[in-house]
C-alpha positions as CSV (number, residue, x, y, z in Angstrom):
1,X,-1.7,3.6,0.4
2,X,-3.9,0.4,1.0
3,X,-7.5,-1.6,-0.8
4,X,-9.4,-4.1,-0.2
5,X,-10.1,-5.8,-3.7
6,X,-12.5,-9.5,-4.6
7,X,-10.4,-10.7,-6.5
8,X,-10.8,-11.7,-10.4
9,X,-9.2,-13.3,-13.3
10,X,-7.5,-9.9,-14.0
11,X,-4.5,-8.6,-12.2
12,X,-5.6,-6.1,-9.9
13,X,-8.9,-5.5,-10.6
14,X,-12.6,-6.2,-8.7
15,X,-15.0,-4.9,-6.8
16,X,-12.9,-2.4,-3.9
17,X,-14.7,-2.3,-0.9
18,X,-11.9,-0.8,1.3
19,X,-9.0,2.1,-0.1
20,X,-7.2,4.8,1.5
21,X,-3.6,5.7,2.2
22,X,-1.1,5.6,4.9
23,X,-0.9,8.6,7.4
24,X,1.6,11.2,9.5
25,X,4.0,9.2,6.1
26,X,7.5,11.2,4.4
27,X,7.7,10.2,1.2
28,X,10.7,11.9,1.1
29,X,12.5,10.1,4.1
30,X,10.4,7.4,5.5
31,X,11.7,3.6,3.8
32,X,9.2,2.1,1.2
33,X,9.0,-1.4,3.9
34,X,8.0,1.6,6.7
35,X,4.7,2.8,5.1
36,X,3.2,-0.1,3.3
37,X,3.4,-1.7,6.4
38,X,1.8,1.9,7.8
39,X,-0.5,1.8,5.4
40,X,-1.3,-1.9,6.3
41,X,-2.1,-0.8,9.8
42,X,-3.9,2.4,9.5
43,X,-6.6,0.3,6.5
44,X,-7.7,-1.9,10.3
45,X,-10.2,0.2,11.3
46,X,-11.8,0.7,7.5
47,X,-11.4,-3.1,7.3
48,X,-13.0,-4.3,10.5
49,X,-15.5,-1.8,9.4
50,X,-15.8,-3.5,5.4
51,X,-15.9,-6.7,8.0
52,X,-19.3,-6.1,10.3
53,X,-21.4,-5.1,7.2
54,X,-20.4,-8.2,5.1
55,X,-21.9,-9.8,8.3
56,X,-24.6,-8.3,7.9
57,X,-25.2,-7.8,3.8
58,X,-24.6,-3.7,4.3
59,X,-21.7,-4.0,2.0
60,X,-21.3,-2.4,-1.2
61,X,-18.4,-1.7,-3.2
62,X,-17.5,1.8,-3.6
63,X,-17.7,3.6,-7.0
64,X,-14.5,4.8,-8.9
65,X,-15.5,6.4,-12.1
66,X,-12.5,8.3,-13.8
67,X,-10.1,6.1,-11.9
68,X,-7.0,4.9,-13.2
69,X,-5.7,1.6,-13.0
70,X,-2.6,0.7,-12.3
71,X,-0.6,-2.5,-10.7
72,X,1.0,-1.2,-7.3
73,X,3.3,-3.7,-5.3
74,X,5.8,-3.3,-3.1
75,X,9.3,-1.5,-4.0
76,X,12.6,-3.7,-5.9
77,X,15.9,-4.2,-4.5
78,X,17.0,-1.7,-7.5
79,X,14.1,1.1,-6.4
80,X,15.6,1.4,-3.1
81,X,18.7,1.3,-4.4
82,X,18.1,4.5,-6.3
83,X,16.3,6.2,-3.2
84,X,19.1,5.3,-1.1
85,X,21.9,6.6,-3.5
86,X,19.5,9.7,-3.6
87,X,18.7,10.3,-0.1
88,X,23.0,9.4,0.3
89,X,22.2,7.0,2.4
90,X,25.4,4.2,3.4
91,X,23.4,0.9,1.6
92,X,26.8,-0.8,2.2
93,X,29.6,-1.1,5.3
94,X,32.5,-1.4,4.4
95,X,34.6,-4.1,7.0
96,X,38.6,-3.1,6.9
97,X,40.8,-5.5,8.5
């Protein structure tokens, strides 16, 4: 998914203005890097709407009462390796002489 927020002194914290999910993805088959980039592309229409509202002073944060705080990022190399092994995908190519 994606979140556009006004940063403050805490990590991944602040007023949220745009938030949503990547569409048309399959978390069981699509690679994390594709999902992350797809989320950015899917966010662009909502980000444009936010920027239009920001220019006119009509923007306001999304109310997120009762939501769980969390830190999210792109996956690490080890998590991608675990995903590949779970799917039985070739991770390393063997070079034979």
